[in-house]
N, C-alpha and C positions, 0 to 999 in steps of 0.2 A: 533410591527414590524412583528410578526409571525401570520399566520392564523392557528388556531387549525385544525389539520387534521380530516376530517369527512368522507372521502371516500378514496378508494384505488386508487393509481396511476396505470393505466393499460397500457399495450403495446401489441398489437396483441392479446388481450383477456386474457393476463396473467399479474401477478404482474410485474410492471416495475423493471428491473434490471439495475443499473448503475455501471460503473467502475469508481472508484475514485483514482486518482494517482497524482504524483508529485515527483520532485527530493527530495533527502534526505534533511531534514531541511525546507521543504516547508510549513509544518503545516497542511498537509492533515488529520492527526489524529484529529486535532481540528475541521476541517470541518466535519469529520465523527461524532464527538460528537454532534455537533449542529444539524446534520440531525437525529441522534438517538433521540434527545430530541423531535423531531417532529414525532416520531413513526417509523422511518426507522429501518429495520433489518440490522445490520452491520455484515458483514463477514470480519474479520480482517486477512489479509494474513500474517501479521507479527506474529500473534498468531498461525496461522496454521504452519508457519515455525518453531516456537518454539516447537509446539506439535510433529512434525515429527522427531525432534532430541532429544526427551525425553530419559532419561537414559535407556539403553538396546535396543533402537530401531535399526533396520537395517541401517537406514540412518546415525545415529551417528557412527556406526561401520565403515561404508564406509568412512566417513569423517576422522576418526582417521587413517585409513589405508593410505589415500591420503595425509593428512597434518601432521601426527605425533600423536602417542598415547598420548603425553603430552597435547593435547588440551582437554583431558577429566580430570575433577577433581577427587579427591579420592572418592567422593560420587557418581561418575558415571555421573555427569552433564557436560554439554559442557562449556568450557571456551570461551565464545563468543568473547570477545575482542581479545584474542589470535588468534582465528580462523580468525577474520576479518583482523588482521594485515597480516596474511599469505595469505589469499585468495584475498586481494585487492592490493597486491604489484605489480602485473603485469597482463596483459590480459590473459595469459595462466592459471594462478592460479585462476582467477575469472571464467574462462570457466570451469575449473575442478570442482569448487564449484557448479556452476549452473547445470552441468551435473548430479551431485549427488542429489541435493536437489529439483530442479524444477519439475521433474516428480512426485515425491511424493506429493509435495505441490499442483500441478495442479489437481491431482486425488482427493485429499481431498476437494479442493475448488469446483470442479464440483459436488461432492456428496452433499456438503452443499448448493449450489445454487439450486439443484433439490429439496432438502428438504424444503428450504425456499420458493420456488415458490408454494409449495402445502399448505403453512400455510396461511389460509385466513386472519388472523389478521395482516399480514405483509403489511403495507401501501406501502412500497418501500424497495427493497433489494439493498444494497450498498456493493459492493466488494471494500474494502479499500486495495489497492494493490500497493506497490511502484514500482513493475516491471510489471505492467499490460500490457504495450505495448511491453516491451522487450520479454515477454514470450508468446505474442499473446493471452493473456487471455481476451483481448477485444472482442474476438469472442464469449465469453460466456455471454456478456451483451448487452443491448439495446442502451446505450448511454455512451460516455466517457467524464468524467469531469476531467480536469487537474487543480491542484492548482499551480499557477504560481508565482514564486519569483525569482528575479535576483540572479545569483550564488554568487556574492559577499556578498549579504545580508544573504544567506543561510550559507555561511562559518562563518560569524559573529555570527549567532545564534547557530551554532553547537559548536563553541568555547565557547561562553558565557553561554549557557544553558545545553549543554551535556558534556562539559569538554574535547572535542577533541582538539588535536593539529591542528593548521591551515593547516599544510601539509597533515595530515591524512584526514581532512575534504575535502580538495581540491582533494585528490586522489580518495576518494569515489565518489565525484561528477563526476569526469572525467571517472569513470568506468561505469557510467549510461548513458542512452540515452541523446544526446545533447538536450538542451531546445527547440531549434527551431524545431526539429523533433517531440518532444512531443506535442508542440503546434499545429503542422500541423495535427496531428491525433485526436485532441480534438474536441468534439461537443460543449463544453462550457469551457471557461477559468474563473477560480476564482482568482482574484488578491489578494494575501496575502502579499503585500509589506508594508502594514500599520500596525496599532495596532489591538488588538482583537476587539475593537468596530467597526472598519472599516471592519474587516472580517465578523462580524455578519451581517452587511449591505450587503456585497457581497453574503453571503449565502442566505439571504432573497431574493435577486434577482434570485439566482439559483433556489430556491424553486418555485418562480413564473414561471420561465422558464420551469421547469419540468411539472407543471400543464398545461402550454400552449402547450407542444409538445406531451402530452400523446395521 
């Protein structure tokens, strides 16, 4: 199915950078893993988000001030599920969370993209970012890839595989960009409504498309 990568994907003379996004539960991390297997350099925005709230970080201190000191464990780490419950309960709380975390995440991602672009061995740089479009981080990449799955199916997966309550899963989806808006800003849609074998075939098509548009 896959062609072994033997040359760099280029865009305007530089290593091609794509933004990979999708709603919560869409499976974009699986798509990122498949691209990594082909030699792509993956920048995981979720990992960056974890890094900026490490124990003792200024961002973590701001979150505690905004959402309560009890979101911090006794060892200094963040109680992520508790923060999520408080931050996604309404639009104002979500906006407060974003105002604290997004600038720090964006700055670190920008630095990582610049470093990745200078790494000659990187065949393709992929920014795996759940809020790529909401934070206008698509301005940092050459192409936008959206992993597309109907909301009902994402809720089912979040309940079955992540252990979320259906109401919590639904609330998180509703706090994100509507699917139709995400699709409208995509350069390419990856359909992940099927099983993993079907997804592998979809990503193979994406790989061919990336070679065609470089």
